[in-house]
KEMARBA-484664 format. One record per residue (C-alpha): residue in one letter; x, y, z. Coordinates in steps of 0.2 Angstrom, whole numbers. Example, Ala and Ser with C-alpha at 12.3 -4.5 7.8 and 13.67 -1.06 7.14 Angstrom:
<atoms>
<residuo=a; xx=62; yy=-22; zz=39>
<residuo=s; xx=68; yy=-5; zz=36>
</atoms>
This chain:
<atoms>
<residuo=m; xx=983; yy=240; zz=349>
<residuo=p; xx=995; yy=254; zz=346>
<residuo=l; xx=990; yy=268; zz=335>
<residuo=f; xx=1008; yy=271; zz=328>
<residuo=d; xx=1022; yy=260; zz=324>
<residuo=t; xx=1033; yy=265; zz=339>
<residuo=d; xx=1050; yy=265; zz=327>
<residuo=t; xx=1042; yy=272; zz=312>
<residuo=d; xx=1028; yy=284; zz=317>
<residuo=v; xx=1017; yy=276; zz=302>
<residuo=m; xx=1000; yy=272; zz=307>
<residuo=t; xx=998; yy=253; zz=307>
<residuo=d; xx=988; yy=244; zz=293>
<residuo=a; xx=978; yy=236; zz=307>
<residuo=r; xx=973; yy=252; zz=316>
<residuo=l; xx=969; yy=261; zz=300>
<residuo=d; xx=957; yy=246; zz=296>
<residuo=l; xx=948; yy=249; zz=313>
<residuo=l; xx=946; yy=267; zz=311>
<residuo=t; xx=938; yy=265; zz=293>
<residuo=t; xx=927; yy=251; zz=296>
<residuo=g; xx=923; yy=249; zz=314>
<residuo=p; xx=910; yy=257; zz=326>
<residuo=g; xx=921; yy=273; zz=327>
<residuo=a; xx=922; yy=274; zz=307>
<residuo=g; xx=921; yy=293; zz=300>
<residuo=h; xx=929; yy=300; zz=317>
<residuo=g; xx=947; yy=293; zz=314>
<residuo=l; xx=961; yy=305; zz=310>
<residuo=t; xx=962; yy=300; zz=292>
<residuo=e; xx=943; yy=303; zz=289>
<residuo=a; xx=944; yy=320; zz=296>
<residuo=l; xx=959; yy=326; zz=285>
<residuo=l; xx=950; yy=320; zz=270>
<residuo=p; xx=945; yy=336; zz=260>
<residuo=p; xx=929; yy=338; zz=249>
<residuo=v; xx=930; yy=329; zz=232>
<residuo=d; xx=928; yy=339; zz=216>
<residuo=e; xx=935; yy=327; zz=203>
<residuo=l; xx=932; yy=309; zz=202>
<residuo=p; xx=941; yy=298; zz=214>
<residuo=v; xx=955; yy=287; zz=206>
<residuo=v; xx=948; yy=272; zz=215>
<residuo=a; xx=932; yy=265; zz=221>
<residuo=s; xx=927; yy=266; zz=240>
<residuo=r; xx=916; yy=257; zz=251>
<residuo=p; xx=897; yy=261; zz=250>
<residuo=e; xx=896; yy=263; zz=268>
<residuo=e; xx=913; yy=275; zz=268>
<residuo=a; xx=904; yy=286; zz=253>
<residuo=g; xx=887; yy=286; zz=260>
<residuo=r; xx=895; yy=293; zz=276>
<residuo=r; xx=904; yy=307; zz=269>
<residuo=v; xx=889; yy=313; zz=258>
<residuo=r; xx=878; yy=311; zz=275>
<residuo=d; xx=890; yy=321; zz=285>
<residuo=e; xx=892; yy=335; zz=273>
<residuo=l; xx=873; yy=336; zz=272>
<residuo=l; xx=871; yy=339; zz=290>
<residuo=l; xx=878; yy=357; zz=286>
<residuo=d; xx=863; yy=361; zz=275>
<residuo=g; xx=847; yy=369; zz=283>
<residuo=n; xx=833; yy=360; zz=290>
<residuo=a; xx=820; yy=359; zz=277>
<residuo=q; xx=805; yy=360; zz=291>
<residuo=l; xx=812; yy=377; zz=295>
<residuo=n; xx=812; yy=385; zz=277>
<residuo=l; xx=799; yy=397; zz=277>
<residuo=a; xx=805; yy=403; zz=259>
<residuo=t; xx=800; yy=387; zz=248>
<residuo=f; xx=782; yy=384; zz=243>
<residuo=t; xx=788; yy=366; zz=239>
<residuo=t; xx=782; yy=351; zz=249>
<residuo=t; xx=797; yy=346; zz=264>
<residuo=w; xx=785; yy=334; zz=273>
<residuo=m; xx=776; yy=318; zz=268>
<residuo=e; xx=768; yy=305; zz=278>
<residuo=p; xx=779; yy=289; zz=280>
<residuo=q; xx=769; yy=277; zz=268>
<residuo=a; xx=771; yy=290; zz=253>
<residuo=r; xx=789; yy=290; zz=256>
<residuo=q; xx=790; yy=271; zz=256>
<residuo=l; xx=781; yy=272; zz=238>
<residuo=m; xx=792; yy=284; zz=231>
<residuo=a; xx=806; yy=273; zz=237>
<residuo=e; xx=798; yy=257; zz=228>
<residuo=t; xx=795; yy=265; zz=211>
<residuo=a; xx=811; yy=276; zz=211>
<residuo=q; xx=818; yy=266; zz=196>
<residuo=k; xx=803; yy=268; zz=186>
<residuo=n; xx=804; yy=278; zz=171>
<residuo=l; xx=788; yy=288; zz=168>
<residuo=a; xx=791; yy=290; zz=149>
<residuo=d; xx=791; yy=270; zz=148>
<residuo=r; xx=772; yy=269; zz=147>
<residuo=a; xx=772; yy=252; zz=138>
<residuo=e; xx=781; yy=244; zz=153>
<residuo=y; xx=773; yy=253; zz=167>
<residuo=r; xx=755; yy=253; zz=161>
<residuo=r; xx=748; yy=255; zz=179>
<residuo=i; xx=758; yy=270; zz=184>
<residuo=t; xx=753; yy=278; zz=165>
<residuo=a; xx=734; yy=274; zz=170>
<residuo=m; xx=738; yy=283; zz=187>
<residuo=e; xx=745; yy=298; zz=179>
<residuo=e; xx=729; yy=299; zz=168>
<residuo=r; xx=717; yy=297; zz=183>
<residuo=c; xx=726; yy=311; zz=191>
<residuo=v; xx=723; yy=321; zz=176>
<residuo=r; xx=705; yy=318; zz=176>
<residuo=m; xx=703; yy=322; zz=195>
<residuo=l; xx=711; yy=339; zz=191>
<residuo=a; xx=700; yy=341; zz=176>
<residuo=r; xx=686; yy=339; zz=188>
<residuo=l; xx=692; yy=349; zz=201>
<residuo=w; xx=694; yy=363; zz=190>
<residuo=h; xx=677; yy=361; zz=182>
<residuo=a; xx=681; yy=357; zz=164>
<residuo=p; xx=666; yy=357; zz=154>
<residuo=h; xx=670; yy=340; zz=146>
<residuo=p; xx=683; yy=332; zz=158>
<residuo=e; xx=686; yy=317; zz=145>
<residuo=q; xx=691; yy=329; zz=132>
<residuo=v; xx=704; yy=338; zz=143>
<residuo=r; xx=722; yy=334; zz=138>
<residuo=g; xx=735; yy=334; zz=152>
<residuo=c; xx=751; yy=327; zz=158>
<residuo=a; xx=763; yy=326; zz=173>
<residuo=t; xx=779; yy=336; zz=172>
<residuo=t; xx=795; yy=339; zz=182>
<residuo=g; xx=787; yy=354; zz=190>
<residuo=s; xx=777; yy=370; zz=187>
<residuo=s; xx=791; yy=377; zz=176>
<residuo=e; xx=790; yy=364; zz=163>
<residuo=a; xx=772; yy=364; zz=164>
<residuo=a; xx=771; yy=384; zz=161>
<residuo=l; xx=784; yy=383; zz=147>
<residuo=l; xx=772; yy=371; zz=138>
<residuo=g; xx=757; yy=382; zz=141>
<residuo=g; xx=764; yy=395; zz=134>
<residuo=l; xx=771; yy=386; zz=119>
<residuo=a; xx=754; yy=380; zz=115>
<residuo=l; xx=748; yy=399; zz=116>
<residuo=k; xx=761; yy=403; zz=104>
<residuo=r; xx=757; yy=388; zz=91>
<residuo=r; xx=739; yy=392; zz=91>
<residuo=w; xx=741; yy=411; zz=87>
<residuo=q; xx=753; yy=406; zz=74>
<residuo=a; xx=741; yy=394; zz=66>
<residuo=r; xx=727; yy=407; zz=67>
<residuo=r; xx=739; yy=420; zz=59>
<residuo=r; xx=744; yy=407; zz=44>
<residuo=a; xx=725; yy=404; zz=40>
<residuo=k; xx=724; yy=422; zz=38>
<residuo=g; xx=738; yy=424; zz=27>
<residuo=q; xx=747; yy=436; zz=40>
<residuo=d; xx=764; yy=436; zz=46>
<residuo=t; xx=771; yy=425; zz=60>
<residuo=g; xx=785; yy=436; zz=67>
<residuo=r; xx=789; yy=439; zz=85>
<residuo=p; xx=774; yy=439; zz=95>
<residuo=n; xx=771; yy=444; zz=112>
<residuo=i; xx=764; yy=437; zz=129>
<residuo=v; xx=756; yy=450; zz=142>
<residuo=m; xx=758; yy=447; zz=161>
<residuo=g; xx=762; yy=454; zz=178>
<residuo=a; xx=779; yy=460; zz=183>
<residuo=n; xx=777; yy=448; zz=198>
<residuo=v; xx=778; yy=432; zz=188>
<residuo=q; xx=788; yy=419; zz=192>
<residuo=v; xx=805; yy=416; zz=184>
<residuo=c; xx=799; yy=403; zz=173>
<residuo=w; xx=789; yy=415; zz=162>
<residuo=k; xx=804; yy=425; zz=159>
<residuo=k; xx=813; yy=409; zz=153>
<residuo=f; xx=797; yy=405; zz=140>
<residuo=a; xx=800; yy=422; zz=133>
<residuo=n; xx=818; yy=422; zz=132>
<residuo=y; xx=818; yy=401; zz=126>
<residuo=f; xx=804; yy=404; zz=114>
<residuo=d; xx=807; yy=420; zz=106>
<residuo=v; xx=792; yy=428; zz=113>
<residuo=e; xx=792; yy=447; zz=118>
<residuo=p; xx=787; yy=449; zz=137>
<residuo=r; xx=775; yy=462; zz=141>
<residuo=y; xx=776; yy=465; zz=159>
<residuo=v; xx=762; yy=476; zz=167>
<residuo=p; xx=772; yy=485; zz=182>
<residuo=m; xx=767; yy=485; zz=200>
<residuo=q; xx=760; yy=501; zz=208>
<residuo=p; xx=761; yy=506; zz=225>
<residuo=g; xx=746; yy=495; zz=234>
<residuo=r; xx=744; yy=484; zz=218>
<residuo=y; xx=757; yy=472; zz=217>
<residuo=h; xx=749; yy=459; zz=203>
<residuo=l; xx=741; yy=460; zz=188>
<residuo=t; xx=724; yy=467; zz=187>
<residuo=d; xx=711; yy=472; zz=174>
<residuo=h; xx=713; yy=489; zz=174>
<residuo=a; xx=730; yy=491; zz=164>
<residuo=l; xx=730; yy=475; zz=155>
<residuo=t; xx=723; yy=479; zz=138>
<residuo=a; xx=736; yy=494; zz=136>
<residuo=y; xx=748; yy=480; zz=134>
<residuo=c; xx=739; yy=469; zz=121>
<residuo=d; xx=738; yy=469; zz=103>
<residuo=d; xx=734; yy=457; zz=88>
<residuo=r; xx=751; yy=449; zz=91>
<residuo=t; xx=748; yy=444; zz=109>
<residuo=i; xx=748; yy=426; zz=111>
<residuo=g; xx=740; yy=426; zz=128>
<residuo=v; xx=738; yy=433; zz=145>
<residuo=v; xx=746; yy=425; zz=160>
<residuo=a; xx=735; yy=425; zz=176>
<residuo=v; xx=742; yy=420; zz=192>
<residuo=l; xx=735; yy=410; zz=206>
<residuo=g; xx=745; yy=414; zz=220>
<residuo=s; xx=760; yy=425; zz=217>
<residuo=t; xx=777; yy=421; zz=224>
<residuo=f; xx=780; yy=438; zz=230>
<residuo=d; xx=766; yy=440; zz=242>
<residuo=g; xx=754; yy=425; zz=241>
<residuo=s; xx=740; yy=434; zz=233>
<residuo=y; xx=727; yy=429; zz=220>
<residuo=e; xx=726; yy=440; zz=203>
<residuo=p; xx=707; yy=442; zz=199>
<residuo=v; xx=707; yy=430; zz=185>
<residuo=a; xx=688; yy=432; zz=182>
<residuo=d; xx=691; yy=451; zz=180>
<residuo=i; xx=706; yy=449; zz=168>
<residuo=c; xx=695; yy=438; zz=158>
<residuo=l; xx=680; yy=451; zz=157>
<residuo=a; xx=692; yy=463; zz=151>
<residuo=l; xx=699; yy=454; zz=137>
<residuo=d; xx=680; yy=450; zz=132>
<residuo=g; xx=679; yy=471; zz=130>
<residuo=y; xx=695; yy=471; zz=121>
<residuo=r; xx=689; yy=457; zz=109>
<residuo=a; xx=672; yy=467; zz=107>
<residuo=a; xx=681; yy=483; zz=104>
<residuo=t; xx=695; yy=476; zz=93>
<residuo=g; xx=690; yy=459; zz=84>
<residuo=t; xx=706; yy=452; zz=94>
<residuo=d; xx=702; yy=437; zz=105>
<residuo=i; xx=716; yy=432; zz=117>
<residuo=p; xx=715; yy=417; zz=126>
<residuo=v; xx=721; yy=415; zz=146>
<residuo=h; xx=735; yy=404; zz=154>
<residuo=v; xx=732; yy=401; zz=172>
<residuo=d; xx=747; yy=400; zz=182>
<residuo=g; xx=742; yy=391; zz=196>
<residuo=a; xx=757; yy=383; zz=203>
<residuo=s; xx=752; yy=385; zz=222>
<residuo=g; xx=735; yy=391; zz=222>
<residuo=a; xx=726; yy=378; zz=210>
<residuo=l; xx=728; yy=366; zz=224>
<residuo=v; xx=722; yy=377; zz=237>
<residuo=a; xx=707; yy=389; zz=231>
<residuo=p; xx=696; yy=374; zz=226>
<residuo=f; xx=696; yy=369; zz=243>
<residuo=l; xx=695; yy=385; zz=252>
<residuo=d; xx=688; yy=397; zz=238>
<residuo=p; xx=674; yy=386; zz=230>
<residuo=g; xx=665; yy=402; zz=225>
<residuo=l; xx=681; yy=410; zz=217>
<residuo=l; xx=681; yy=411; zz=197>
<residuo=w; xx=697; yy=407; zz=191>
<residuo=d; xx=696; yy=390; zz=181>
<residuo=f; xx=688; yy=381; zz=166>
<residuo=q; xx=672; yy=387; zz=171>
<residuo=l; xx=679; yy=404; zz=162>
<residuo=d; xx=677; yy=401; zz=143>
<residuo=r; xx=694; yy=412; zz=141>
<residuo=i; xx=704; yy=400; zz=150>
<residuo=a; xx=712; yy=389; zz=138>
<residuo=s; xx=726; yy=380; zz=151>
<residuo=i; xx=731; yy=379; zz=169>
<residuo=n; xx=747; yy=372; zz=176>
<residuo=t; xx=749; yy=368; zz=195>
<residuo=s; xx=764; yy=360; zz=205>
<residuo=g; xx=760; yy=343; zz=213>
<residuo=h; xx=776; yy=347; zz=223>
<residuo=k; xx=768; yy=362; zz=232>
<residuo=y; xx=751; yy=360; zz=239>
<residuo=g; xx=749; yy=344; zz=231>
<residuo=h; xx=760; yy=338; zz=244>
<residuo=v; xx=772; yy=327; zz=235>
<residuo=f; xx=791; yy=330; zz=235>
<residuo=p; xx=799; yy=339; zz=221>
<residuo=g; xx=799; yy=337; zz=207>
<residuo=l; xx=781; yy=336; zz=200>
<residuo=g; xx=770; yy=348; zz=190>
<residuo=w; xx=755; yy=345; zz=180>
<residuo=a; xx=749; yy=354; zz=163>
<residuo=l; xx=731; yy=353; zz=157>
<residuo=w; xx=722; yy=359; zz=143>
<residuo=r; xx=703; yy=363; zz=141>
<residuo=d; xx=702; yy=352; zz=125>
<residuo=a; xx=712; yy=345; zz=111>
<residuo=a; xx=711; yy=362; zz=103>
<residuo=a; xx=719; yy=370; zz=116>
<residuo=l; xx=736; yy=358; zz=113>
<residuo=p; xx=742; yy=358; zz=94>
<residuo=d; xx=744; yy=342; zz=86>
<residuo=d; xx=762; yy=346; zz=81>
<residuo=l; xx=767; yy=348; zz=100>
<residuo=v; xx=762; yy=329; zz=102>
<residuo=f; xx=774; yy=316; zz=97>
<residuo=e; xx=770; yy=297; zz=95>
<residuo=v; xx=784; yy=286; zz=103>
<residuo=d; xx=786; yy=269; zz=99>
<residuo=y; xx=804; yy=263; zz=103>
<residuo=l; xx=801; yy=259; zz=121>
<residuo=g; xx=787; yy=245; zz=115>
<residuo=g; xx=770; yy=250; zz=111>
<residuo=r; xx=765; yy=268; zz=105>
<residuo=s; xx=761; yy=282; zz=117>
<residuo=p; xx=760; yy=300; zz=115>
<residuo=s; xx=772; yy=312; zz=123>
<residuo=f; xx=771; yy=332; zz=123>
<residuo=t; xx=782; yy=336; zz=137>
<residuo=l; xx=799; yy=346; zz=137>
<residuo=n; xx=807; yy=331; zz=146>
<residuo=f; xx=807; yy=314; zz=142>
<residuo=s; xx=814; yy=302; zz=155>
<residuo=r; xx=808; yy=307; zz=171>
<residuo=p; xx=804; yy=301; zz=187>
<residuo=a; xx=788; yy=290; zz=189>
<residuo=a; xx=789; yy=289; zz=208>
<residuo=h; xx=781; yy=306; zz=210>
<residuo=v; xx=766; yy=302; zz=200>
<residuo=v; xx=762; yy=286; zz=211>
<residuo=a; xx=765; yy=297; zz=226>
<residuo=q; xx=753; yy=311; zz=220>
<residuo=y; xx=739; yy=297; zz=216>
<residuo=y; xx=743; yy=291; zz=233>
<residuo=t; xx=740; yy=308; zz=241>
<residuo=f; xx=724; yy=310; zz=231>
<residuo=l; xx=717; yy=294; zz=237>
<residuo=r; xx=723; yy=295; zz=255>
<residuo=y; xx=716; yy=313; zz=257>
<residuo=g; xx=701; yy=315; zz=245>
<residuo=h; xx=692; yy=332; zz=245>
<residuo=e; xx=689; yy=333; zz=263>
<residuo=g; xx=708; yy=329; zz=269>
<residuo=l; xx=715; yy=341; zz=256>
<residuo=r; xx=703; yy=355; zz=261>
<residuo=d; xx=707; yy=351; zz=280>
<residuo=l; xx=726; yy=353; zz=275>
<residuo=a; xx=724; yy=368; zz=266>
<residuo=l; xx=713; yy=375; zz=280>
<residuo=r; xx=726; yy=371; zz=293>
<residuo=c; xx=740; yy=380; zz=282>
<residuo=r; xx=729; yy=395; zz=281>
<residuo=a; xx=722; yy=397; zz=298>
<residuo=t; xx=742; yy=396; zz=304>
<residuo=a; xx=747; yy=409; zz=291>
<residuo=r; xx=733; yy=421; zz=297>
<residuo=a; xx=737; yy=419; zz=315>
<residuo=l; xx=755; yy=421; zz=313>
<residuo=a; xx=752; yy=436; zz=301>
<residuo=a; xx=741; yy=444; zz=314>
<residuo=r; xx=754; yy=442; zz=328>
<residuo=i; xx=768; yy=450; zz=317>
<residuo=e; xx=757; yy=463; zz=313>
<residuo=d; xx=756; yy=468; zz=331>
<residuo=l; xx=775; yy=467; zz=333>
<residuo=a; xx=784; yy=483; zz=329>
<residuo=p; xx=790; yy=489; zz=317>
<residuo=y; xx=782; yy=477; zz=305>
<residuo=q; xx=769; yy=480; zz=292>
<residuo=l; xx=759; yy=468; zz=283>
<residuo=i; xx=758; yy=468; zz=264>
<residuo=t; xx=746; yy=452; zz=263>
<residuo=d; xx=739; yy=442; zz=278>
<residuo=g; xx=739; yy=424; zz=272>
<residuo=s; xx=721; yy=425; zz=268>
<residuo=q; xx=722; yy=418; zz=249>
<residuo=l; xx=739; yy=407; zz=247>
<residuo=p; xx=744; yy=401; zz=265>
<residuo=a; xx=758; yy=414; zz=264>
<residuo=f; xx=761; yy=432; zz=268>
<residuo=a; xx=773; yy=446; zz=265>
<residuo=f; xx=776; yy=459; zz=277>
<residuo=r; xx=790; yy=475; zz=278>
<residuo=l; xx=798; yy=486; zz=290>
<residuo=t; xx=787; yy=501; zz=293>
<residuo=p; xx=793; yy=515; zz=282>
<residuo=g; xx=804; yy=528; zz=292>
<residuo=t; xx=812; yy=512; zz=302>
<residuo=t; xx=830; yy=516; zz=303>
<residuo=g; xx=846; yy=505; zz=309>
<residuo=f; xx=843; yy=490; zz=301>
<residuo=t; xx=834; yy=482; zz=286>
<residuo=v; xx=824; yy=466; zz=281>
<residuo=f; xx=840; yy=458; zz=275>
<residuo=d; xx=848; yy=460; zz=294>
<residuo=v; xx=832; yy=452; zz=300>
<residuo=s; xx=833; yy=437; zz=287>
<residuo=e; xx=851; yy=434; zz=292>
<residuo=l; xx=850; yy=433; zz=310>
<residuo=m; xx=834; yy=422; zz=307>
<residuo=r; xx=846; yy=411; zz=298>
<residuo=a; xx=858; yy=410; zz=311>
<residuo=r; xx=844; yy=402; zz=322>
<residuo=g; xx=840; yy=390; zz=308>
<residuo=w; xx=826; yy=399; zz=300>
<residuo=q; xx=826; yy=402; zz=282>
<residuo=l; xx=816; yy=417; zz=280>
<residuo=p; xx=819; yy=426; zz=262>
<residuo=a; xx=820; yy=445; zz=262>
<residuo=y; xx=818; yy=453; zz=244>
<residuo=a; xx=814; yy=469; zz=235>
<residuo=f; xx=799; yy=470; zz=223>
<residuo=p; xx=800; yy=473; zz=204>
<residuo=a; xx=803; yy=492; zz=197>
<residuo=p; xx=793; yy=503; zz=200>
<residuo=c; xx=791; yy=497; zz=217>
<residuo=q; xx=810; yy=492; zz=221>
<residuo=d; xx=810; yy=502; zz=237>
<residuo=i; xx=798; yy=489; zz=244>
<residuo=r; xx=808; yy=476; zz=253>
<residuo=v; xx=799; yy=462; zz=261>
<residuo=l; xx=801; yy=446; zz=271>
<residuo=r; xx=790; yy=432; zz=266>
<residuo=v; xx=782; yy=416; zz=276>
<residuo=v; xx=775; yy=402; zz=268>
<residuo=v; xx=766; yy=390; zz=278>
<residuo=r; xx=765; yy=371; zz=272>
<residuo=a; xx=760; yy=354; zz=279>
<residuo=g; xx=772; yy=350; zz=292>
<residuo=f; xx=774; yy=368; zz=299>
<residuo=t; xx=765; yy=365; zz=315>
<residuo=t; xx=757; yy=378; zz=326>
<residuo=e; xx=771; yy=374; zz=339>
<residuo=l; xx=785; yy=378; zz=325>
<residuo=a; xx=774; yy=394; zz=322>
<residuo=r; xx=776; yy=399; zz=340>
<residuo=l; xx=796; yy=396; zz=341>
<residuo=f; xx=797; yy=407; zz=324>
<residuo=l; xx=787; yy=421; zz=332>
<residuo=a; xx=798; yy=420; zz=348>
<residuo=d; xx=814; yy=419; zz=337>
<residuo=l; xx=808; yy=435; zz=326>
<residuo=t; xx=803; yy=445; zz=343>
<residuo=q; xx=821; yy=442; zz=350>
<residuo=v; xx=829; yy=446; zz=334>
<residuo=t; xx=818; yy=462; zz=331>
<residuo=q; xx=822; yy=467; zz=349>
<residuo=y; xx=841; yy=465; zz=347>
<residuo=l; xx=842; yy=474; zz=330>
<residuo=r; xx=831; yy=488; zz=337>
<residuo=t; xx=844; yy=490; zz=351>
<residuo=r; xx=860; yy=488; zz=342>
<residuo=g; xx=856; yy=490; zz=324>
<residuo=a; xx=863; yy=483; zz=309>
<residuo=d; xx=881; yy=484; zz=315>
<residuo=a; xx=876; yy=469; zz=327>
<residuo=v; xx=875; yy=457; zz=312>
<residuo=p; xx=890; yy=447; zz=308>
<residuo=s; xx=897; yy=448; zz=291>
<residuo=l; xx=899; yy=430; zz=284>
<residuo=p; xx=913; yy=426; zz=275>
<residuo=e; xx=911; yy=421; zz=256>
<residuo=p; xx=912; yy=402; zz=255>
<residuo=s; xx=930; yy=396; zz=249>
<residuo=a; xx=933; yy=388; zz=233>
<residuo=a; xx=936; yy=370; zz=242>
<residuo=t; xx=917; yy=371; zz=247>
</atoms>
């Protein structure tokens, strides 16, 4: 069959049809010339054609297995993936229609309540969210409403309050303060102290403080904040001032690691001062994004005016999330994960991740010119920097060249006054095997040797993406 009509040089209809529907579809001349689409097409296209175009473009994205920047899950068992596919169309907000999924959510809350040593698990209130960010916003909002209620009961004003946290908090807490008109009081880092501790904490507190945020697993370096010491400092503050300040634990990552690997660590509802805890099911809960969990110690910790009774989907059900419609598939996957692994299996997964992180950190510590900030002994994540005085290249150059080899290795500066400390961070998750760790270390070694020999001038300057992409 001729490609072009010999008289008109126009592609024949038959050949055009073959190129767009036959075995070689997607590789014909017409397909190759189609630009990216940034407005609605005039006409519909075949599902195979649209799917192929999207899939082809996605090939240019990074490999999620090689993403050492994210804490979120990038690997799940086929059975869990299948359950998510089978329930993708179900809306978690429609509780009357999907009663079994609602029951699964409630069971997951009770499992977490017991895992986090709630004195009365049956009294814990909790819910699934779209991630730890939403869960953190809910936790902060409950702290604010409780503070306002206490002030009103005493006839005091309820003007703008404040919340105290370390400068290392995840951006969701900055959003909380901004969105809900709360003054953020950041306890700054100091050299050698890169998260909130009990030492400088109370200097930032007063009678307008709605709560303190303690982070179990800092995104900056994977370290745990000393939650028990923070609570003890606030006990002393109450004795000295009469002001009782509750604590919210942001356990986005650590709340599903510490119970299995650090059972003697005091950080959860065993401490009376802990009002609420959030975690990410889509981090070390081993569920794809996005799933979070928010739990409150009891009904008193979650003000009733934050709970809405909804009946227009059939039946009556409480709703206390910022979002309404959201995927039920993630809750199903979380329930599967809890059933599948149990305490022993989740401990084994966390232990493997920590062992890999510690082994990799130890090898990097021996690789000049790097210096560890943390070593993976808390979260299965660690940060490292160039030894002070290193010249010729920066951590950003290392990150760029590692990206060229497929690895997403983040480089960033710590907050002021430690902004001169610039680090690289590795997060180890399920699916990051010892073989991948070996390959990563080999690539990092080669990149480092290359930069030490040739310097930053050897790093290609990548052009900005064009408007078309």
